[in-house]
PATIDREN-248164 format. One record per residue: x, y, z of N, C-alpha, C in turn; residue in three letters; residue number from 1. Coordinates in Angstrom, 3 decimals, always signed. Layout:
REM PATIDREN-248164
n_x X n_y Y n_z Z ca_x X ca_y Y ca_z Z c_x X c_y Y c_z Z lolum ALA zaro NUM
...
This chain:
REM PATIDREN-248164
n_x +0.851 n_y -1.166 n_z +0.000 ca_x +0.000 ca_y +0.000 ca_z +0.000 c_x +0.900 c_y +1.234 c_z +0.000 lolum MET zaro 1
n_x +1.432 n_y +1.555 n_z -1.152 ca_x +2.363 ca_y +2.663 ca_z -1.242 c_x +1.651 c_y +3.986 c_z -1.401 lolum ARG zaro 2
n_x +1.046 n_y +4.265 n_z -2.537 ca_x +0.332 ca_y +5.509 ca_z -2.767 c_x +1.261 c_y +6.643 c_z -3.137 lolum GLY zaro 3
n_x +0.697 n_y +7.827 n_z -3.126 ca_x +1.473 ca_y +9.017 ca_z -3.465 c_x +2.319 c_y +9.439 c_z -2.269 lolum THR zaro 4
n_x +3.229 n_y +10.368 n_z -2.511 ca_x +4.043 ca_y +10.887 ca_z -1.423 c_x +3.152 c_y +11.518 c_z -0.351 lolum LEU zaro 5
n_x +2.145 n_y +12.251 n_z -0.770 ca_x +1.217 ca_y +12.866 ca_z +0.194 c_x +0.511 c_y +11.800 c_z +1.027 lolum ALA zaro 6
n_x +0.105 n_y +10.694 n_z +0.395 ca_x -0.534 ca_y +9.595 ca_z +1.130 c_x +0.415 c_y +9.020 c_z +2.176 lolum ASP zaro 7
n_x +1.648 n_y +8.786 n_z +1.751 ca_x +2.626 ca_y +8.186 ca_z +2.664 c_x +2.951 c_y +9.128 c_z +3.824 lolum MET zaro 8
n_x +3.007 n_y +10.427 n_z +3.549 ca_x +3.304 ca_y +11.391 ca_z +4.608 c_x +2.137 c_y +11.521 c_z +5.590 lolum MET zaro 9
n_x +0.925 n_y +11.267 n_z +5.127 ca_x -0.258 ca_y +11.394 ca_z +5.978 c_x -0.443 c_y +10.190 c_z +6.905 lolum ALA zaro 10
n_x +0.151 n_y +9.047 n_z +6.545 ca_x -0.017 ca_y +7.828 ca_z +7.338 c_x +0.966 c_y +7.776 c_z +8.497 lolum ARG zaro 11
n_x +0.519 n_y +7.202 n_z +9.587 ca_x +1.414 ca_y +6.884 ca_z +10.701 c_x +1.350 c_y +5.380 c_z +10.918 lolum VAL zaro 12
n_x +2.449 n_y +4.813 n_z +11.387 ca_x +2.505 ca_y +3.361 ca_z +11.579 c_x +1.594 c_y +2.907 c_z +12.714 lolum ALA zaro 13
n_x +1.487 n_y +3.747 n_z +13.730 ca_x +0.673 ca_y +3.402 ca_z +14.900 c_x +0.396 c_y +4.677 c_z +15.690 lolum GLN zaro 14
n_x -0.623 n_y +4.680 n_z +16.519 ca_x -0.803 ca_y +5.839 ca_z +17.400 c_x +0.281 c_y +5.833 c_z +18.466 lolum PRO zaro 15
n_x +0.568 n_y +7.005 n_z +18.994 ca_x +1.492 ca_y +7.093 ca_z +20.114 c_x +0.712 c_y +7.106 c_z +21.408 lolum GLY zaro 16
n_x +1.437 n_y +7.352 n_z +22.501 ca_x +0.764 ca_y +7.468 ca_z +23.794 c_x +1.528 c_y +8.434 c_z +24.681 lolum ARG zaro 17
n_x +0.813 n_y +9.049 n_z +25.609 ca_x +1.389 ca_y +9.993 ca_z +26.557 c_x +2.074 c_y +9.201 c_z +27.672 lolum VAL zaro 18
n_x +3.361 n_y +9.495 n_z +27.918 ca_x +4.093 ca_y +8.785 ca_z +28.971 c_x +4.470 c_y +9.683 c_z +30.141 lolum THR zaro 19
n_x +4.342 n_y +10.996 n_z +29.970 ca_x +4.703 ca_y +11.926 ca_z +31.052 c_x +4.003 c_y +13.250 c_z +30.804 lolum TRP zaro 20
n_x +3.559 n_y +13.897 n_z +31.885 ca_x +2.908 ca_y +15.214 ca_z +31.822 c_x +3.535 c_y +16.081 c_z +32.908 lolum ILE zaro 21
n_x +3.881 n_y +17.307 n_z +32.553 ca_x +4.463 ca_y +18.196 ca_z +33.551 c_x +4.185 c_y +19.659 c_z +33.262 lolum GLY zaro 22
n_x +4.265 n_y +20.459 n_z +34.285 ca_x +4.070 ca_y +21.894 ca_z +34.145 c_x +4.806 c_y +22.629 c_z +35.240 lolum GLY zaro 23
n_x +4.900 n_y +23.936 n_z +35.065 ca_x +5.561 ca_y +24.773 ca_z +36.050 c_x +4.720 c_y +26.025 c_z +36.267 lolum ARG zaro 24
n_x +4.659 n_y +26.474 n_z +37.492 ca_x +3.772 ca_y +27.589 ca_z +37.819 c_x +4.333 c_y +28.940 c_z +37.393 lolum SER zaro 25
n_x +5.608 n_y +29.018 n_z +37.129 ca_x +6.206 ca_y +30.282 ca_z +36.722 c_x +7.546 c_y +30.066 c_z +36.047 lolum GLY zaro 26
n_x +8.058 n_y +31.140 n_z +35.502 ca_x +9.353 ca_y +31.085 ca_z +34.836 c_x +10.416 c_y +30.643 c_z +35.841 lolum ARG zaro 27
n_x +11.237 n_y +29.699 n_z +35.447 ca_x +12.332 ca_y +29.146 ca_z +36.254 c_x +11.844 c_y +28.374 c_z +37.486 lolum ARG zaro 28
n_x +10.540 n_y +28.127 n_z +37.584 ca_x +10.016 ca_y +27.318 ca_z +38.682 c_x +10.261 c_y +25.840 c_z +38.385 lolum GLU zaro 29
n_x +10.209 n_y +25.031 n_z +39.422 ca_x +10.395 ca_y +23.590 ca_z +39.285 c_x +9.240 c_y +22.980 c_z +38.479 lolum GLU zaro 30
n_x +9.563 n_y +22.023 n_z +37.632 ca_x +8.536 ca_y +21.324 ca_z +36.853 c_x +7.946 c_y +20.218 c_z +37.718 lolum VAL zaro 31
n_x +6.623 n_y +20.153 n_z +37.751 ca_x +5.917 ca_y +19.174 ca_z +38.562 c_x +5.193 c_y +18.196 c_z +37.633 lolum VAL zaro 32
n_x +5.431 n_y +16.905 n_z +37.833 ca_x +4.772 ca_y +15.870 ca_z +37.044 c_x +3.387 c_y +15.577 c_z +37.621 lolum ALA zaro 33
n_x +2.429 n_y +15.344 n_z +36.721 ca_x +1.063 ca_y +15.007 ca_z +37.132 c_x +0.573 c_y +13.818 c_z +36.305 lolum VAL zaro 34
n_x -0.488 n_y +13.178 n_z +36.746 ca_x -1.044 ca_y +12.032 ca_z +36.028 c_x -2.084 c_y +12.434 c_z +34.997 lolum GLU zaro 35
n_x -2.705 n_y +13.591 n_z +35.199 ca_x -3.713 ca_y +14.093 ca_z +34.265 c_x -3.790 c_y +15.598 c_z +34.409 lolum ARG zaro 36
n_x -4.254 n_y +16.261 n_z +33.339 ca_x -4.328 ca_y +17.709 ca_z +33.357 c_x -5.381 c_y +18.183 c_z +32.361 lolum VAL zaro 37
n_x -5.969 n_y +19.314 n_z +32.655 ca_x -6.885 ca_y +19.948 ca_z +31.721 c_x -6.060 c_y +20.839 c_z +30.800 lolum LEU zaro 38
n_x -6.218 n_y +20.644 n_z +29.504 ca_x -5.550 ca_y +21.490 ca_z +28.521 c_x -6.551 c_y +22.556 c_z +28.108 lolum VAL zaro 39
n_x -6.175 n_y +23.812 n_z +28.355 ca_x -7.030 ca_y +24.958 ca_z +28.051 c_x -6.451 c_y +25.710 c_z +26.861 lolum LYS zaro 40
n_x -7.160 n_y +26.696 n_z +26.326 ca_x -6.624 ca_y +27.450 ca_z +25.187 c_x -5.239 c_y +28.051 c_z +25.447 lolum PRO zaro 41
n_x -4.952 n_y +28.378 n_z +26.703 ca_x -3.658 ca_y +28.948 ca_z +27.055 c_x -2.624 c_y +27.924 c_z +27.471 lolum GLY zaro 42
n_x -2.911 n_y +26.637 n_z +27.306 ca_x -1.963 ca_y +25.593 ca_z +27.676 c_x -2.482 c_y +24.753 c_z +28.826 lolum GLY zaro 43
n_x -1.582 n_y +24.031 n_z +29.465 ca_x -1.963 ca_y +23.163 ca_z +30.565 c_x -2.385 c_y +23.986 c_z +31.777 lolum LEU zaro 44
n_x -3.478 n_y +23.576 n_z +32.410 ca_x -3.944 ca_y +24.279 ca_z +33.605 c_x -2.836 c_y +24.280 c_z +34.646 lolum GLN zaro 45
n_x -2.540 n_y +25.470 n_z +35.170 ca_x -1.504 ca_y +25.608 ca_z +36.180 c_x -0.101 c_y +25.776 c_z +35.629 lolum GLY zaro 46
n_x +0.046 n_y +25.705 n_z +34.310 ca_x +1.373 ca_y +25.841 ca_z +33.699 c_x +1.641 c_y +27.290 c_z +33.305 lolum ASP zaro 47
n_x +2.891 n_y +27.623 n_z +33.281 ca_x +3.357 ca_y +28.961 ca_z +32.875 c_x +3.453 c_y +28.995 c_z +31.346 lolum HIS zaro 48
n_x +2.323 n_y +29.000 n_z +30.686 ca_x +2.289 ca_y +29.013 ca_z +29.219 c_x +1.438 c_y +30.190 c_z +28.780 lolum ALA zaro 49
n_x +1.255 n_y +30.303 n_z +27.485 ca_x +0.417 ca_y +31.378 ca_z +26.971 c_x -0.344 c_y +30.885 c_z +25.745 lolum ARG zaro 50
n_x -1.426 n_y +31.556 n_z +25.439 ca_x -2.206 ca_y +31.207 ca_z +24.255 c_x -1.342 c_y +31.326 c_z +23.012 lolum LYS zaro 51
n_x -1.768 n_y +30.612 n_z +21.979 ca_x -1.085 ca_y +30.755 ca_z +20.703 c_x -0.361 c_y +29.501 c_z +20.282 lolum GLY zaro 52
n_x +0.545 n_y +29.663 n_z +19.342 ca_x +1.193 ca_y +28.517 ca_z +18.710 c_x +2.203 c_y +27.805 c_z +19.606 lolum LYS zaro 53
n_x +2.471 n_y +28.363 n_z +20.793 ca_x +3.417 ca_y +27.732 ca_z +21.723 c_x +2.769 c_y +27.378 c_z +23.064 lolum ARG zaro 54
n_x +1.460 n_y +27.169 n_z +23.067 ca_x +0.718 ca_y +26.933 ca_z +24.314 c_x +1.112 c_y +25.632 c_z +25.005 lolum ALA zaro 55
n_x +1.415 n_y +24.600 n_z +24.225 ca_x +1.775 ca_y +23.287 ca_z +24.768 c_x +3.069 c_y +22.844 c_z +24.088 lolum VAL zaro 56
n_x +3.964 n_y +22.245 n_z +24.870 ca_x +5.202 ca_y +21.723 ca_z +24.301 c_x +5.239 c_y +20.209 c_z +24.445 lolum THR zaro 57
n_x +5.747 n_y +19.551 n_z +23.407 ca_x +5.801 ca_y +18.094 ca_z +23.377 c_x +7.197 c_y +17.642 c_z +22.963 lolum LEU zaro 58
n_x +7.599 n_y +16.487 n_z +23.454 ca_x +8.848 ca_y +15.874 ca_z +23.031 c_x +8.634 c_y +14.365 c_z +22.995 lolum VAL zaro 59
n_x +9.348 n_y +13.708 n_z +22.119 ca_x +9.252 ca_y +12.255 ca_z +22.007 c_x +10.111 c_y +11.596 c_z +23.071 lolum GLN zaro 60
n_x +9.594 n_y +10.551 n_z +23.694 ca_x +10.353 ca_y +9.790 ca_z +24.683 c_x +11.631 c_y +9.242 c_z +24.061 lolum ALA zaro 61
n_x +11.557 n_y +8.865 n_z +22.794 ca_x +12.723 ca_y +8.314 ca_z +22.102 c_x +13.877 c_y +9.319 c_z +22.041 lolum GLU zaro 62
n_x +13.550 n_y +10.611 n_z +22.072 ca_x +14.588 ca_y +11.641 ca_z +22.017 c_x +15.281 c_y +11.834 c_z +23.367 lolum HIS zaro 63
n_x +14.640 n_y +11.440 n_z +24.452 ca_x +15.276 ca_y +11.547 ca_z +25.764 c_x +16.520 c_y +10.673 c_z +25.826 lolum LEU zaro 64
n_x +16.445 n_y +9.504 n_z +25.212 ca_x +17.599 ca_y +8.605 ca_z +25.150 c_x +18.679 c_y +9.177 c_z +24.233 lolum LEU zaro 65
n_x +18.261 n_y +9.732 n_z +23.093 ca_x +19.233 ca_y +10.298 ca_z +22.157 c_x +19.991 c_y +11.453 c_z +22.810 lolum ALA zaro 66
n_x +19.299 n_y +12.359 n_z +23.467 ca_x +19.948 ca_y +13.504 ca_z +24.115 c_x +20.934 c_y +13.010 c_z +25.170 lolum ILE zaro 67
n_x +20.493 n_y +12.064 n_z +25.985 ca_x +21.380 ca_y +11.502 ca_z +27.000 c_x +22.599 c_y +10.837 c_z +26.387 lolum GLY zaro 68
n_x +22.394 n_y +10.146 n_z +25.298 ca_x +23.502 ca_y +9.479 ca_z +24.615 c_x +24.530 c_y +10.485 c_z +24.119 lolum SER zaro 69
n_x +24.057 n_y +11.613 n_z +23.594 ca_x +24.975 ca_y +12.653 ca_z +23.117 c_x +25.787 c_y +13.253 c_z +24.267 lolum PHE zaro 70
n_x +25.285 n_y +13.098 n_z +25.481 ca_x +25.971 ca_y +13.617 ca_z +26.665 c_x +26.782 c_y +12.539 c_z +27.378 lolum LEU zaro 71
n_x +26.767 n_y +11.315 n_z +26.815 ca_x +27.489 ca_y +10.211 ca_z +27.436 c_x +26.793 c_y +9.672 c_z +28.665 lolum GLY zaro 72
n_x +25.485 n_y +9.771 n_z +28.682 ca_x +24.700 ca_y +9.337 ca_z +29.843 c_x +23.478 c_y +8.549 c_z +29.377 lolum ALA zaro 73
n_x +22.635 n_y +8.181 n_z +30.323 ca_x +21.381 ca_y +7.507 ca_z +30.004 c_x +20.330 c_y +8.521 c_z +29.609 lolum GLY zaro 74
n_x +19.082 n_y +8.086 n_z +29.501 ca_x +18.000 ca_y +9.000 ca_z +29.103 c_x +17.908 c_y +10.210 c_z +30.031 lolum PRO zaro 75
n_x +17.603 n_y +11.346 n_z +29.456 ca_x +17.413 ca_y +12.574 ca_z +30.221 c_x +16.031 c_y +12.526 c_z +30.873 lolum VAL zaro 76
n_x +15.941 n_y +12.971 n_z +32.108 ca_x +14.646 ca_y +13.026 ca_z +32.798 c_x +13.767 c_y +14.085 c_z +32.138 lolum ALA zaro 77
n_x +12.495 n_y +13.799 n_z +31.895 ca_x +11.618 ca_y +14.739 ca_z +31.190 c_x +11.549 c_y +16.122 c_z +31.824 lolum PRO zaro 78
n_x +11.531 n_y +16.187 n_z +33.155 ca_x +11.392 ca_y +17.490 ca_z +33.807 c_x +12.584 c_y +18.407 c_z +33.533 lolum GLU zaro 79
n_x +13.726 n_y +17.846 n_z +33.201 ca_x +14.912 ca_y +18.655 ca_z +32.898 c_x +14.693 c_y +19.466 c_z +31.618 lolum VAL zaro 80
n_x +13.995 n_y +18.881 n_z +30.645 ca_x +13.774 ca_y +19.562 ca_z +29.368 c_x +12.663 c_y +20.596 c_z +29.444 lolum LEU zaro 81
n_x +11.835 n_y +20.541 n_z +30.481 ca_x +10.789 ca_y +21.540 ca_z +30.729 c_x +9.694 c_y +21.539 c_z +29.664 lolum ARG zaro 82
n_x +9.462 n_y +20.403 n_z +29.020 ca_x +8.361 ca_y +20.277 ca_z +28.075 c_x +7.138 c_y +19.816 c_z +28.846 lolum ARG zaro 83
n_x +5.943 n_y +20.003 n_z +28.249 ca_x +4.699 ca_y +19.634 ca_z +28.932 c_x +4.333 c_y +18.168 c_z +28.788 lolum ASN zaro 84
n_x +4.479 n_y +17.635 n_z +27.580 ca_x +4.057 ca_y +16.263 ca_z +27.322 c_x +5.195 c_y +15.468 c_z +26.706 lolum LEU zaro 85
n_x +5.398 n_y +14.257 n_z +27.209 ca_x +6.308 ca_y +13.311 ca_z +26.577 c_x +5.430 c_y +12.231 c_z +25.966 lolum VAL zaro 86
n_x +5.663 n_y +11.969 n_z +24.682 ca_x +4.889 ca_y +10.941 ca_z +23.975 c_x +5.856 c_y +9.928 c_z +23.395 lolum VAL zaro 87
n_x +5.369 n_y +8.711 n_z +23.186 ca_x +6.217 ca_y +7.691 ca_z +22.570 c_x +5.450 c_y +6.942 c_z +21.499 lolum GLU zaro 88
n_x +6.207 n_y +6.366 n_z +20.588 ca_x +5.609 ca_y +5.501 ca_z +19.574 c_x +5.098 c_y +6.194 c_z +18.335 lolum GLY zaro 89
n_x +5.260 n_y +7.498 n_z +18.235 ca_x +4.809 ca_y +8.228 ca_z +17.056 c_x +5.823 c_y +9.341 c_z +16.767 lolum ILE zaro 90
n_x +6.083 n_y +9.567 n_z +15.494 ca_x +7.063 ca_y +10.557 ca_z +15.069 c_x +6.407 c_y +11.932 c_z +15.006 lolum ASN zaro 91
n_x +6.763 n_y +12.809 n_z +15.939 ca_x +6.153 ca_y +14.141 ca_z +15.981 c_x +6.484 c_y +14.963 c_z +14.744 lolum LEU zaro 92
n_x +7.658 n_y +14.801 n_z +14.173 ca_x +8.000 ca_y +15.542 ca_z +12.955 c_x +7.001 c_y +15.239 c_z +11.845 lolum LEU zaro 93
n_x +6.532 n_y +14.017 n_z +11.782 ca_x +5.540 ca_y +13.628 ca_z +10.783 c_x +4.170 c_y +14.254 c_z +11.010 lolum GLY zaro 94
n_x +3.991 n_y +14.898 n_z +12.165 ca_x +2.709 ca_y +15.522 ca_z +12.497 c_x +2.769 c_y +17.037 c_z +12.388 lolum LEU zaro 95
n_x +3.867 n_y +17.567 n_z +11.887 ca_x +4.047 ca_y +19.015 ca_z +11.753 c_x +2.865 c_y +19.641 c_z +11.022 lolum LYS zaro 96
n_x +2.306 n_y +20.703 n_z +11.622 ca_x +1.186 ca_y +21.474 ca_z +11.077 c_x -0.089 c_y +20.658 c_z +10.918 lolum GLU zaro 97
n_x -0.165 n_y +19.525 n_z +11.612 ca_x -1.369 ca_y +18.691 ca_z +11.554 c_x -2.122 c_y +18.765 c_z +12.870 lolum ARG zaro 98
n_x -3.406 n_y +18.465 n_z +12.789 ca_x -4.234 ca_y +18.368 ca_z +13.984 c_x -3.989 c_y +17.007 c_z +14.616 lolum GLU zaro 99
n_x -3.828 n_y +17.005 n_z +15.923 ca_x -3.503 ca_y +15.790 ca_z +16.654 c_x -4.417 c_y +15.678 c_z +17.859 lolum VAL zaro 100
n_x -5.076 n_y +14.551 n_z +17.992 ca_x -5.931 ca_y +14.287 ca_z +19.153 c_x -5.055 c_y +13.639 c_z +20.221 lolum ARG zaro 101
n_x -5.006 n_y +14.265 n_z +21.384 ca_x -4.285 ca_y +13.716 ca_z +22.533 c_x -5.276 c_y +13.677 c_z +23.675 lolum ILE zaro 102
n_x -5.711 n_y +12.479 n_z +24.009 ca_x -6.762 ca_y +12.347 ca_z +25.014 c_x -7.978 c_y +13.118 c_z +24.557 lolum GLY zaro 103
n_x -8.506 n_y +13.996 n_z +25.409 ca_x -9.687 ca_y +14.782 ca_z +25.070 c_x -9.385 c_y +16.105 c_z +24.402 lolum GLY zaro 104
n_x -8.117 n_y +16.421 n_z +24.187 ca_x -7.737 ca_y +17.715 ca_z +23.594 c_x -7.362 c_y +17.556 c_z +22.126 lolum ALA zaro 105
n_x -7.589 n_y +18.607 n_z +21.379 ca_x -7.173 ca_y +18.646 ca_z +19.981 c_x -6.144 c_y +19.758 c_z +19.842 lolum LEU zaro 106
n_x -4.955 n_y +19.383 n_z +19.379 ca_x -3.853 ca_y +20.327 ca_z +19.219 c_x -3.429 c_y +20.377 c_z +17.757 lolum LEU zaro 107
n_x -2.705 n_y +21.431 n_z +17.400 ca_x -2.042 ca_y +21.506 ca_z +16.087 c_x -0.564 c_y +21.766 c_z +16.359 lolum ARG zaro 108
n_x +0.290 n_y +20.847 n_z +15.885 ca_x +1.721 ca_y +21.058 ca_z +16.025 c_x +2.135 c_y +22.192 c_z +15.112 lolum LEU zaro 109
n_x +2.856 n_y +23.167 n_z +15.654 ca_x +3.122 ca_y +24.399 ca_z +14.925 c_x +4.581 c_y +24.593 c_z +14.556 lolum THR zaro 110
n_x +5.451 n_y +24.696 n_z +15.537 ca_x +6.859 ca_y +25.005 ca_z +15.274 c_x +7.752 c_y +24.150 c_z +16.167 lolum VAL zaro 111
n_x +8.991 n_y +23.924 n_z +15.722 ca_x +9.924 ca_y +23.194 ca_z +16.595 c_x +10.134 c_y +23.953 c_z +17.902 lolum PRO zaro 112
n_x +10.349 n_y +23.217 n_z +18.964 ca_x +10.626 ca_y +23.791 ca_z +20.278 c_x +12.141 c_y +23.690 c_z +20.474 lolum CYS zaro 113
n_x +12.834 n_y +24.720 n_z +20.059 ca_x +14.289 ca_y +24.719 ca_z +20.111 c_x +14.773 c_y +24.808 c_z +21.551 lolum HIS zaro 114
n_x +15.958 n_y +24.273 n_z +21.820 ca_x +16.487 ca_y +24.382 ca_z +23.181 c_x +16.827 c_y +25.836 c_z +23.513 lolum PRO zaro 115
n_x +16.785 n_y +26.135 n_z +24.785 ca_x +17.183 ca_y +27.474 ca_z +25.231 c_x +18.570 c_y +27.378 c_z +25.868 lolum CYS zaro 116
n_x +19.143 n_y +28.512 n_z +26.138 ca_x +20.496 ca_y +28.553 ca_z +26.706 c_x +20.556 c_y +27.900 c_z +28.083 lolum SER zaro 117
n_x +19.416 n_y +27.745 n_z +28.746 ca_x +19.385 ca_y +27.095 ca_z +30.067 c_x +19.759 c_y +25.622 c_z +30.011 lolum ARG zaro 118
n_x +19.749 n_y +25.033 n_z +28.823 ca_x +20.086 ca_y +23.608 ca_z +28.721 c_x +21.544 c_y +23.345 c_z +29.070 lolum MET zaro 119
n_x +22.411 n_y +24.327 n_z +28.901 ca_x +23.805 ca_y +24.185 ca_z +29.349 c_x +23.830 c_y +24.078 c_z +30.872 lolum GLU zaro 120
n_x +22.998 n_y +24.864 n_z +31.518 ca_x +22.889 ca_y +24.836 ca_z +32.984 c_x +22.269 c_y +23.524 c_z +33.452 lolum GLU zaro 121
n_x +21.218 n_y +23.095 n_z +32.780 ca_x +20.471 ca_y +21.905 ca_z +33.206 c_x +21.183 c_y +20.594 c_z +32.869 lolum ALA zaro 122
n_x +21.827 n_y +20.541 n_z +31.702 ca_x +22.424 ca_y +19.296 ca_z +31.228 c_x +23.948 c_y +19.282 c_z +31.302 lolum LEU zaro 123
n_x +24.550 n_y +20.446 n_z +31.538 ca_x +26.008 ca_y +20.528 ca_z +31.588 c_x +26.564 c_y +20.954 c_z +30.241 lolum GLY zaro 124
n_x +27.888 n_y +21.057 n_z +30.169 ca_x +28.526 ca_y +21.482 ca_z +28.917 c_x +28.101 c_y +20.603 c_z +27.744 lolum PRO zaro 125
n_x +27.709 n_y +21.237 n_z +26.664 ca_x +27.238 ca_y +20.505 ca_z +25.484 c_x +25.756 c_y +20.214 c_z +25.497 lolum GLY zaro 126
n_x +25.053 n_y +20.592 n_z +26.559 ca_x +23.623 ca_y +20.318 ca_z +26.673 c_x +22.804 c_y +20.956 c_z +25.571 lolum GLY zaro 127
n_x +23.151 n_y +22.182 n_z +25.232 ca_x +22.443 ca_y +22.885 ca_z +24.155 c_x +22.636 c_y +22.138 c_z +22.836 lolum TYR zaro 128
n_x +23.864 n_y +21.791 n_z +22.527 ca_x +24.162 ca_y +21.082 ca_z +21.269 c_x +23.500 c_y +19.708 c_z +21.237 lolum ALA zaro 129
n_x +23.463 n_y +19.026 n_z +22.371 ca_x +22.847 ca_y +17.695 ca_z +22.430 c_x +21.366 c_y +17.736 c_z +22.103 lolum ALA zaro 130
n_x +20.718 n_y +18.845 n_z +22.444 ca_x +19.275 ca_y +18.965 ca_z +22.215 c_x +18.913 c_y +19.434 c_z +20.818 lolum MET zaro 131
n_x +19.858 n_y +19.989 n_z +20.087 ca_x +19.530 ca_y +20.515 ca_z +18.755 c_x +18.929 c_y +19.413 c_z +17.896 lolum ARG zaro 132
n_x +17.752 n_y +19.699 n_z +17.361 ca_x +17.035 ca_y +18.715 ca_z +16.555 c_x +16.233 c_y +17.720 c_z +17.371 lolum GLY zaro 133
n_x +16.307 n_y +17.823 n_z +18.690 ca_x +15.614 ca_y +16.873 ca_z +19.566 c_x +14.795 c_y +17.569 c_z +20.646 lolum HIS zaro 134
n_x +14.548 n_y +18.876 n_z +20.487 ca_x +13.860 ca_y +19.652 ca_z +21.511 c_x +12.354 c_y +19.501 c_z +21.526 lolum GLY zaro 135
n_x +11.795 n_y +18.863 n_z +20.503 ca_x +10.358 ca_y +18.644 ca_z +20.480 c_x +9.617 c_y +19.677 c_z +19.644 lolum GLY zaro 136
n_x +8.330 n_y +19.801 n_z +19.919 ca_x +7.428 ca_y +20.650 ca_z +19.132 c_x +6.534 c_y +21.475 c_z +20.027 lolum TRP zaro 137
n_x +6.139 n_y +22.612 n_z +19.528 ca_x +5.131 ca_y +23.454 ca_z +20.175 c_x +3.795 c_y +23.196 c_z +19.492 lolum CYS zaro 138
n_x +2.719 n_y +23.439 n_z +20.216 ca_x +1.394 ca_y +23.221 ca_z +19.652 c_x +0.423 c_y +24.277 c_z +20.175 lolum ALA zaro 139
n_x -0.571 n_y +24.561 n_z +19.333 ca_x -1.666 ca_y +25.425 ca_z +19.757 c_x -2.854 c_y +24.540 c_z +20.097 lolum GLU zaro 140
n_x -3.694 n_y +25.028 n_z +20.976 ca_x -4.862 ca_y +24.276 ca_z +21.423 c_x -6.049 c_y +24.654 c_z +20.551 lolum VAL zaro 141
n_x -6.613 n_y +23.680 n_z +19.843 ca_x -7.787 ca_y +23.903 ca_z +19.010 c_x -9.072 c_y +23.583 c_z +19.771 lolum LEU zaro 142
n_x -9.019 n_y +22.537 n_z +20.600 ca_x -10.152 ca_y +22.159 ca_z +21.454 c_x -9.610 c_y +21.781 c_z +22.819 lolum GLU zaro 143
n_x -10.067 n_y +22.444 n_z +23.877 ca_x -9.630 ca_y +22.070 ca_z +25.222 c_x -10.109 c_y +20.665 c_z +25.574 lolum PRO zaro 144
n_x -9.453 n_y +20.056 n_z +26.521 ca_x -9.858 ca_y +18.739 ca_z +26.990 c_x -8.851 c_y +18.191 c_z +27.974 lolum GLY zaro 145
n_x -9.196 n_y +17.071 n_z +28.591 ca_x -8.312 ca_y +16.455 ca_z +29.571 c_x -7.335 c_y +15.504 c_z +28.886 lolum GLU zaro 146
n_x -6.107 n_y +15.498 n_z +29.378 ca_x -5.069 ca_y +14.586 ca_z +28.907 c_x -4.538 c_y +13.842 c_z +30.123 lolum VAL zaro 147
n_x -4.389 n_y +12.522 n_z +29.977 ca_x -3.903 ca_y +11.692 ca_z +31.083 c_x -2.797 c_y +10.766 c_z +30.583 lolum ALA zaro 148
n_x -2.005 n_y +10.279 n_z +31.526 ca_x -0.973 ca_y +9.313 ca_z +31.181 c_x -1.611 c_y +8.119 c_z +30.480 lolum LEU zaro 149
n_x -0.980 n_y +7.648 n_z +29.433 ca_x -1.488 ca_y +6.509 ca_z +28.664 c_x -2.432 c_y +6.873 c_z +27.540 lolum GLY zaro 150
n_x -2.888 n_y +8.134 n_z +27.483 ca_x -3.799 ca_y +8.545 ca_z +26.415 c_x -3.133 c_y +8.382 c_z +25.043 lolum ASP zaro 151
n_x -3.980 n_y +8.119 n_z +24.043 ca_x -3.505 ca_y +7.960 ca_z +22.672 c_x -3.133 c_y +9.317 c_z +22.080 lolum ARG zaro 152
n_x -2.176 n_y +9.266 n_z +21.170 ca_x -1.734 ca_y +10.430 ca_z +20.403 c_x -1.857 c_y +10.032 c_z +18.947 lolum VAL zaro 153
n_x -2.768 n_y +10.698 n_z +18.211 ca_x -2.964 ca_y +10.327 ca_z +16.801 c_x -3.457 c_y +11.490 c_z +15.981 lolum GLU zaro 154
n_x -3.026 n_y +11.532 n_z +14.722 ca_x -3.495 ca_y +12.601 ca_z +13.839 c_x -4.977 c_y +12.452 c_z +13.551 lolum PRO zaro 155
n_x -5.616 n_y +13.581 n_z +13.290 ca_x -7.043 ca_y +13.588 ca_z +12.956 c_x -7.167 c_y +13.531 c_z +11.449 lolum VAL zaro 156
């Protein structure tokens, strides 16, 4: 079942799933992991986010191992990267600019979530470079809803 390039780009091998959820109450505040959260137009309830194309941040669990490997260590802990959702089993790059159902929320992946200069502080020397290309994605909220650990992640 090959099809056109557009067909192949639209298909995913399998749905992903949410493996970690976290938020922070303010800039430079500690990231707190939760089991479920309400996603509102401005991002995760209780998170220091804002409305728009960067309301929610996502990263693939598979990239946590890659970043750690580039640093000569094991997988990086999700809270260190300060992203909101960690998902596994689905390629987020393949969902760029697409609508994605995550639990009860509908998001649109918008732009890459590039590392910030704080990654040198959080991960040590080379932390910024280790994250390049692995920082995840930002998303805007199209429909609010609840997201919980284990929820499916799939394009609409």
